[in-house]
N, C-alpha and C positions, 0 to 999 in steps of 0.2 A: 426525574430527566436532565441533562445535562443543561445548565444555565446559559444566557448568553452574555459574555465576557466583553466587556468593556474595554477597549483597546487592544485588541484583539493584533489590529496592525498600526501599533501607535508612529513606529520608524515611516512606514509607508505614509501615513495619513500626513506626517508631518514633513515629509519629505514632497508630497503632492502638492500640500496647501502654499508650502514656500514657489514651487513650481508655476501653481495658478495665478499665484500674485507677482509673475517676473524676475522673480528671484535665481530661478535657472533658466537663461535662458537658450543654452542650446536643445536643440532636438537630437533623437538618437531613434534608434529602432532596437525591441529585445530581439535577441537573436536565438535561434536554437544551433545545436551543432553535431546534426545527424550523422546515421554511420554513413560509409563512403563505398564506393563502388564492387560487388562483389569481388573476391579472389581467391576463396576458397572455400570447401563444404564448411560449414558449420563441424565443430569435432570438439572432442577433449581431448586435453595437452596437458599430463601431470594434475597438475591443481588449478588446472585454466579452463576456461570457456573459449574457445576461440568462434569468434562469429565471420558471416562471410566477408566482413569487409578485412578480417582479419587481427581488429581490437582482441586483445585478452580481456578476460574477466576471470578473478579469482573465484574459485570455487570450492568450499566447505563441504563435506560428507558426515552423516552418519548413520553409522554401519551397523545393522544386527548381527549376531553372531551365526545365525541360520541364514537360507534364503529368505528375501524379503516377501511379506507377505500382501505388501502394498510401498508405493513410493510418492514421496511428500517433494513438490517441487517448491520451494520455500522464497519467497519476494519480499525482502525489505522495504519501511518506508523510509520517507525523505528526509537525508541527510544521514540517515542510519548504512549500516552496512551487513553484509551475507552475517556477522555474529551473532545478530539478533538472537537467530533459533538455536544458538547454545545449548541451553536447557531443554528445550521442548522436542529440538533435534535426538538430545542422548535419550530423554525420557520413552521416547516412542521408540528408537531402537533397544533399548530394552525389550521392549512389546516386538519385535520383528517387524517396524518400519523404517525404512532406507529414507531417508531424507537428505536432498541438497538445499544447499540456496549460495546464492552466488553475488556479486557485486556487480549491481545495475551501472552504466554508463554513466559517467560521473562521478559516481560516491567509492567509498571505502576505497582502498590504494591505488587503484586504476589509473587507467592516464584520462584526462582531463577532465580531472577534479573540481568539483565545482560546477561544472557546465551542464545543462542540461540538453541533450539528445533530438529531444520528440517524442509526443505521444506512440508515434508510428514505429518508432525505431524500437522503441522500450514494449513495446506488443511484438514484434519481429522478432527479438531478441529470446523474448518470453516464449514463443510456437517455438522456434528452433531447438531451446533447451528442454523442452517436455518431450519433441522428438527424440534428443540424442539419450533421452532419460528413457525412454518407451523401447528403443533399441537397446539402449544396456541392460534392459529388464525385459525379456520378452513375456508376455503372457501375465504379468503382475501390473496390477490396476494403478495409475497412476493420477494423483490429485497434485490441483496448483493450489498453496497458502498464499493468499497476499495479505499484507501486512499494511494499513492506512494507505501510502500510496503505490504500495506493489499491490491492494485490493483494489485500486481504479486501474491498475497498468492489465491486471486480471479481467477486468471487466470491457475494459476498452480492445482486449484482445480476443476476448471470447464472443464480440459482433465485430470485427473486423476492420478493428484499428492500422492492425499489422498486412493484411491481408488475408492468409487462412486464419483462422481460429487453432489456434492450441489442441493439441489431440486429446484431451484430458478425460478423465473419467467424471470428475468432478471441482469442482472449485470451494473452498475456505474461505470467507473476506473476512479479515479481521477490521472492525473500527475501521472499515472502508473510505479511502476519501474523496467522498463526494460534495463537499460544500464548495459549489460552483458559484459562479456570476450570480445566477439565478438566485440563491439562498443569502448572497452579502445584501449587504447595504447600499444606499447607493452610494452614500463618500467612503465605504472601503473597497467600490466598485475604480470611483475616480480616483482614488489614492494610488490605486495600482495601475491606470492606466499610465496616469502623469507620471507616475515614479521612474517605470517601464520605460517609457518614451522621454525622458529629459536622463537619468543616472541610472540605465540600465546594469550596469558593473558596479554602483554602490552597493555592498555589503553591510547586510543586516545581521542582528545581535538576538537574541534570547531576553534581553537583557531588560529588564523592566515589565515581562508580562507575567501579568498576574493568573499561572495557567498551569498548572498542578497535573503532568501527563502520567503518572503514576503514583500508586503507596509506596512501593520499593524504593527509600529511599539509599539506602548500598546500592541498588544497581544504578539509580541517574547518577548516582557520584561517581560509578565508575565511567561512564558514558562520558563525562566531563575530564575523566583522566584519559579517555581514548584520543589519543589523535586521529583516528581513521573518521569520528565521527564530526561533520563538519558544523563547527560553531559559526561560521560566517558566510553569512549565504548571499549570492549576485540576488540584486532583484528582479534581472531576466527569469533568474532560475525560478522564483518563485512566481513568476508572470506564467512560466511555460507549468509549473504546477497547477497553477490555477486553471490553464489550457484544458489539462489531464482531468481534472476534479469537472468541468464543466461535460467534458465527454463521455466520461463513468455516468456522471445523474441523465445526462441524456440517453445515454443505453439501457437505460432500463427495460423499460417497454421491450426494449429486443433482446433482455440475458433470461435464457433461456436453460443456461445450464443445471444440472443437476446441482446445488448449491447450500452449503450452511456458510448464514451472515449471522457473525459475533457482534457485539455491541455492549457496551458498558455505560451505565444510567451516571455517571460521575465521568465522563466522559469531557473533559472539557477544551479539547482540539478542535473536533469533527461535531459541530453541534448536534442536537436530538434533530432539529424539526426537517433537514434535506434527508439526513438519514431514514427517517421515517417516512419523509416524502421517496423514497430512493425504494424502499421494501414497498409501499403499497403502489407505486406503479410500475412493479415487475409481471410480467405475464399473465394472465390468470391460468391460461394451460401449463404453467409451470408449477404450480402452485404446488402441486402434491410432492414434489421432487426438490421444492426447495422448503427449511427451513430457518425460522427469526431466532433467534437468541438474544436474549436482556439478562444483563448481568445486575444485581441489583446493585453491589457494590466496585464494580468493573469501573477501573479507568482506559484511557486510551490506549497504554500499551497491555493490553489483555494478557498476553502472552509472556510478560513477564512481572506482574502484577505480584503482592505476596500471597493472591490466594491465584497464582495462575493455573496449578496443577486440577481445581475444578474444569479450567477452561481445557486445560492438553485430555483428562481424561471422556469429555463432548466431545471431541476432536476423534477419538480413535473410537468413539463410541458409534460415531455419526461415519465413521470410514466404514467399521465391520456393519455398520445395519444402517443405512442414511434414513427410515421409514420408521425407525423405531424410537421410543425418547429417549431425553437426553439425560443421564443422571443427574446432571443440579437441576432438572425442572425448568431452566432460562427460556426451555422453548415455549413450555405451556404458561410463562409470566408474561412472555413479547406477545405471545395471542390473545393472552387477556387486556395487554394494553394498547394494543392494536387495536381491540374491540371497542373498549373506553374513550379512546380519542379522536376526537372527531378528526 
């Protein structure tokens, strides 16, 4: 299973203890930059999703040759953007599934890049996008696939964080970001609070972090060259992300959607403990329609790992028959390990 890595928040910890010692004297407040007042009905315009406040977000589509038999709305992770779904989207399109992905506010090539829009705004955008996808594809089942932060947004949205929940036929959560404060060490919580309230606009990088997000090194190098992937993150944006993860973890007992939850045993980004805690807290009445899959060689970026096609096949099999066993056997492995772990 994923092991606890020392120094997950080293830059935060350093700045936090400096602040505690009085080196940073100024006080500040971490901000969110939510959606503005409604100006239009949400709609698609060329390659954009236009939200109710008029903000445009880039949309990518992977379209099958014939009429789609299912639709996937894919939601990227933190500091990533819609291109994360390029390989799985193309693979699914060859098998009759239409996929959409959009750049969430503050990410990709949209406006307010690097700024956190807030849990409610992200959840509301998702619900509006799903409604548009359903309108474009009447009679076709629509699924939300949330990767990491996208999974947390999906959980928050499904439990009412943005108002009306997305009208989805099911949700696929790939390594959902549920590492909230309740699962953090006290010094991690303290460091985050101190830095967010003293230097909220200070930018952090991943340099020095001993974390391996995937075994697909070529893919990781390509992300490093991609200017749309954010490399320097404002502390207040990290603060917002942790708030979203708090919401997602707390939402688990109310998350009753039909769902496929995917997690890699080698995930070094989202620890195993809060992930297993989240799964155990799901409502008992929803267990018959929720599947947990555990991949022995999987990393955090399950959809882009070297063995990603195994995960894609499981996703497609679940879309076709949510009650059937997964081809990889990852669902049986998860059930066995859940039963063994206290």
